[in-house]
C-alpha positions in Angstrom: 138.1 160.7 28.0 135.1 162.6 29.1 132.2 160.8 27.5 129.3 161.1 30.0 127.6 163.9 28.0 127.3 161.9 24.8 124.4 159.4 24.1 125.4 155.8 23.9 124.0 153.2 21.6 124.7 149.5 21.7 125.7 147.6 18.6 122.1 146.2 18.6 120.9 149.7 17.8 123.0 150.0 14.7 121.4 149.3 11.3 124.1 148.9 8.6 123.2 150.5 5.3 126.5 150.1 3.5 129.9 148.6 4.4 132.7 151.1 3.7 135.6 148.9 4.7 135.6 145.1 4.6 135.1 143.5 8.0 132.3 146.0 8.9 134.7 148.2 11.0 133.6 151.3 9.0 130.0 151.4 7.9 127.2 153.8 6.8 124.4 153.3 9.3 121.2 154.5 10.9 120.8 154.3 14.6 117.4 153.1 16.0 117.5 152.8 19.8 115.6 149.7 20.9 115.3 150.7 24.5 114.8 153.8 26.6 117.4 153.0 29.3 120.3 154.9 30.6 122.3 154.4 27.4 120.2 156.9 25.4 120.1 160.6 26.2 116.5 161.4 25.6 116.9 165.1 26.5 118.7 165.9 23.2 116.2 164.2 20.8 118.9 161.9 19.6 116.4 159.2 19.0 114.5 161.2 16.4 117.6 162.7 14.8 119.6 159.6 14.4 116.7 157.5 13.2 116.2 159.7 10.2 119.8 160.5 9.2 122.6 158.4 7.8 125.6 158.3 10.0 129.1 156.9 9.7 130.0 154.3 12.3 133.5 153.2 13.3 133.7 150.3 15.7 135.7 147.3 16.7 134.2 143.8 17.1 136.4 143.1 20.1 134.5 142.9 23.4 137.5 144.5 25.1 136.6 147.8 23.4 138.9 150.6 22.4 141.8 149.1 24.3 142.2 146.6 21.4 142.2 149.3 18.8 144.6 152.3 19.4 143.8 154.0 16.1 140.1 154.0 16.8 140.8 155.3 20.3 143.0 158.1 18.9 140.3 159.2 16.5 137.7 159.2 19.2 139.9 161.3 21.5 140.4 163.9 18.6 136.7 164.1 17.9 135.8 164.3 21.6 138.3 167.2 22.0 136.8 169.1 19.0 133.3 168.4 20.3 134.0 169.7 23.8 135.5 172.9 22.3 132.5 173.3 19.9 134.9 173.3 17.0 132.9 170.9 14.9 130.6 172.1 12.1 127.6 170.5 10.5 127.0 169.6 6.8 123.6 171.3 7.0 125.1 174.8 7.5 128.3 176.7 6.6 131.2 176.4 9.1 131.5 179.6 11.2 134.6 181.2 12.5 133.8 179.9 16.0 133.7 176.3 14.6 137.0 176.7 12.8 137.5 173.1 12.0 135.7 171.3 9.1 135.3 167.9 10.7 132.1 165.8 10.9 130.1 166.3 14.1 130.4 163.5 16.7 126.9 162.1 17.4 127.3 159.4 20.0 129.2 156.4 21.3 128.8 152.7 20.4 128.9 150.2 23.2 129.1 146.4 23.5 125.6 145.1 24.3 126.8 142.9 27.2 129.7 144.6 29.0 128.8 148.2 28.0 132.4 149.0 27.0 132.9 151.6 24.4 133.7 149.9 21.1 133.3 152.8 18.7 131.4 155.9 17.7 128.9 157.3 15.3 129.5 160.7 13.6 127.8 162.7 11.0 127.7 161.4 7.5 129.1 163.9 5.0 127.6 163.4 1.5 130.1 164.1 -1.2 133.3 162.7 -2.7 136.9 162.4 -1.6 139.1 165.1 -2.9 141.3 162.5 -4.5 138.4 161.5 -6.7 137.4 165.1 -7.5 141.0 165.8 -8.6 141.0 162.6 -10.7 137.9 163.7 -12.5 139.5 167.1 -13.2 142.3 165.3 -15.1 139.6 163.7 -17.2 137.9 166.9 -18.4 136.0 168.3 -15.4 137.8 171.5 -14.5 137.5 173.0 -11.1 137.3 176.7 -10.6 140.2 178.6 -8.9 137.6 180.0 -6.5 136.7 176.6 -5.1 140.3 175.5 -4.9 141.3 178.6 -3.0 138.4 178.1 -0.6 139.3 174.5 0.0 142.9 175.5 0.6 141.9 178.1 3.2 139.6 175.7 4.9 142.3 173.0 5.0 144.9 175.3 6.4 142.6 176.9 9.0 141.3 173.5 10.1 144.8 172.0 10.6 146.0 175.1 12.4 143.1 174.9 14.8 143.8 171.3 15.4 147.4 172.1 16.3 146.2 174.9 18.6 144.3 172.3 20.6 147.3 170.0 20.8 145.9 167.6 18.2 147.5 166.1 15.1 145.5 165.2 12.0 147.8 162.4 11.1 147.4 160.6 7.8 146.9 163.8 5.8 146.2 163.2 2.1 143.6 164.0 -0.6 142.0 160.6 0.2 141.2 161.8 3.7 139.3 164.9 2.6 135.7 165.0 1.6 134.3 167.6 -0.8 130.8 168.0 0.5 127.7 168.5 -1.6 127.1 172.2 -2.3 124.4 174.1 -0.4 122.0 176.5 -1.9 124.0 179.4 -0.5 127.3 178.2 -2.1 128.9 180.7 -4.5 129.0 179.2 -8.0 131.9 179.4 -10.3 129.6 181.2 -12.8 129.5 184.2 -10.4 133.3 184.3 -10.8 133.1 184.1 -14.6 133.3 180.4 -14.8 130.7 177.8 -15.8 130.6 175.4 -12.9 128.0 173.9 -10.5 128.1 174.7 -6.8 130.7 172.7 -4.9 130.6 172.3 -1.1 133.1 172.7 1.8 136.2 170.6 2.4 135.9 168.2 5.3 138.8 166.6 7.2 138.2 162.9 8.1 140.2 160.0 9.6 142.0 160.9 12.8 143.4 157.4 13.3 147.0 158.6 12.7 149.6 156.9 10.6 151.2 158.1 7.4 151.1 157.4 3.7 154.1 157.3 1.5 154.2 160.2 -0.9 152.3 162.5 1.5 154.7 162.7 4.4 158.1 161.3 5.6 157.8 158.4 8.0 160.0 160.1 10.6 157.4 163.0 10.7 154.5 160.7 11.6 152.2 162.1 14.3 153.9 165.5 14.3 153.0 169.0 13.3 155.8 168.9 10.7 154.1 165.8 9.3 150.8 167.6 9.0 152.4 170.6 7.4 154.2 168.5 4.9 150.9 166.7 4.0 149.1 170.0 3.7 151.7 171.3 1.3 151.4 168.1 -0.8 147.6 168.6 -0.9 148.1 172.3 -2.0 150.4 171.0 -4.7 147.7 168.6 -5.8 145.3 171.5 -6.0 148.0 173.4 -7.9 148.1 176.1 -5.2 151.5 177.5 -4.2 152.2 178.1 -0.5 152.7 181.8 0.2 156.1 182.6 1.7 155.9 184.0 5.2 157.3 187.5 5.5 
């Protein structure tokens, strides 16, 4: 993995704000570098940016680093590939055609404070709600506009296709691994489409650790393009959007 161009922060630089998964392997954090050594890339103002923004951190507590956690290593490889190809967007602006993939921007690497091995990474925190929760609320009287559903479907399909073009597999595709971001001021509202609805943001792909979830793809399609395509169709079904037949 080519990682020399990314800033590195030791676990001592990580201030945990919220524990997302038990065991502190996935946390909402802020990064406050406590030294100005070689681990911090001062040329890109990462000290200022990360100190003021919430980030998501995924890291293992094993001193051996990523070698002890293949799923974490897989996710980092995916994010690094997207980062190198400039395919990652930012939650502060609309994804452009050149970005193509709605995945959180990789910010830096997390290293062990003693042996300096890579034990994880920090990436942009996407404020919002998982698509699974949004769809659950819809069933309880909070309808979603067809406009937003169509936009999410297009973003999902375009993102997964772009991943495949880079030789990457999303993996554990499901509504629980998609984030509906907070709407921006330039978002088109449902009201402009004849529907009374507040702005809703973009759809973001998360979790590239691989695996599969029963009900979303067959076990024999794990870590394959066919598995991703099967999961995408299941998600479209959950959005009540039919897949168009290819001519």
